[in-house]
N, C-alpha and C positions, 0 to 999 in steps of 0.2 A: 167394266168384265172385270173380272178377272186372268191374266198371263196362264201359259201351263205351266202344269207343277206333277211331277213324274208317276205315274200309275201304278196305283196298291199293287203288294205282289199280289194279286186276283183281277183281275182288268184285260182288255183289249180298246185296238185303238182300229176304227170300220172308215174304211176310206166312200166320198159320197160318189157315183156315178157321173155325178156334173162333173168333177175333179177343182178347180178353184181353191185350192185350201178348205173344203169342207171336210170335215170327220165325224165320227160318233164315237166317244168312248165310253164303253162300262166301264166300272169300275165297282167292286162291293167292297162296302166297309162293315164288318161282324160286328165292330166295336157299339152301330149306333144302327145296328139291323133294317140297313138297305142296303141297295141296289143302286148306284148315279147314272143315270143317263145324260151324259153333256152332251151339246153341239158347238165345234169346234170351227171355228172359221179362223185360219192359218194356228197361231198359237194363242190368241182369243177366244176365250169359251163365252160364245155367246146365247146359252141359255142351260141348266138343269134339269132334270126330275127325279127324285126322290124315291123308287122304289120300295116299299116293303117288303123286306125277303117272303112276306108268306103270299105275296102274290104275285111274284116271277116263277113257281109254276102256272099258272094262266096263264101271262103273259111267252113262257115257251109255247102252250099248247097254241093262244093263239098264231103264231109265227110257225112253227109246226104244223097245222090246218093250210096255212097261207102256202108252204110250199109243198105240202103234199094235192093241193087244187094244183099247182102251177108244173108238178109233174105232169101231174094223166092231163094236164091240155097238150105242154110238150109232149105227152106221148099219140094224143088223138092224131094231133095235126103229119107226127111226124109218119103214122102210118097211114093216116087220110092222103097222104102228096107223094 
């Protein structure tokens, strides 16, 4: 597996809640019309997924829908307790 390289100008790193050196890197590659989602353990890439930019809006919608539902559940629990 590849070792870590600097992120492109547009990208970010998200740490896994389990810690143990796990992270998700998101990097835009406009030259290839993809967003790369890569899983890292310490400084080693354990796997990657190349998401076509045309699919990014659907991906964001899935995340947004999940966030909306999680928020609604949290608010219901808060008002019930």
